[in-house]
N, C-alpha and C positions, 0 to 999 in steps of 0.2 A: 721484873723491870730492872733490877740491879744487874742481872746477867746481860741485858741488852747494852747497858752502859759499859760494862767490862768488855764486851765484844767490840764495841766501837773504839775503846781505848787500844785494844790489840790491833784492830784494823788500822788505826792511825799510826801505830808504831810500825806496822808493816809498810805502810805508805811512805813513811819517813825513811825507812831503811832502803826501800826501792829507789827513792829519789836520790839518796846519798850515793848509791852505786851506779846510777844511770847518769848520763850526761854526754857532753861532747867528747870526753876522753875515750869513750868506748869505740869511737870510729877508728882509733889507732890500734885496736887489739886484733889479734888473729882469731880465727874461728875457735881454735882450741882454748885460747885465753878467755874468750867469751863464754864457752861452755863451762869452764872451771868457775868463772865468776857467777854464772847462773846457778850452778850447783851450790856454791857457797851461799848465795842469797836464799836458796830454798832451805838449806840446812839452818841458816840463821833464823828464818821465819818459823821453821818447825821448832827451833829452840825457844823462841819467844812464846809460842803456843804452849809448849810443855811447861815452861816457867809459870805461865799464867794458870794452867791447870793445877800445877803443884801448889800454888798459893791458895787455890780454892779447895784443894783436896782435904778430906777429913779422915778417911780410913787409912790406918798405918800401912796396909799392904798396897793400897793405891799410891800412897806417897812414895813407897819404896820403888814401885814400878816406874814412877815418873822420874825419880832420882837416877835410876838405871838408864832411862831413856835420855836424860840430860848427859850422862857420862858417855853414852854411845855417840850422841850428836857432837859432843866436844872432841871425841877421838876422831870422828869423821872430818870435822873442821880442821883439826891439827894435821891430818894426812894430806890435805889439799896443798898444792904449791902456793907460795906467797903471791899475793896480787901485785902485779908490776906497777900499778898506779896508786897504791896506798902508801 
């Protein structure tokens, strides 16, 4: 049952993140800017999921794998151009 509550918390974080990036401002973006924004959103949602998994992980090897995944996602996010509306 606790995992269900954790899943709902992650889902609510994802929803909040999606709402933050969506809005009337997206109407003024080019298709390339929208694609970059969508990629950023997906990477940020993946990062939230990995952070959640890391918090619940118990095995040292699994934790290390998740830390590497976080580092990879951080690098991918850093490679993206800056969001013109942030």
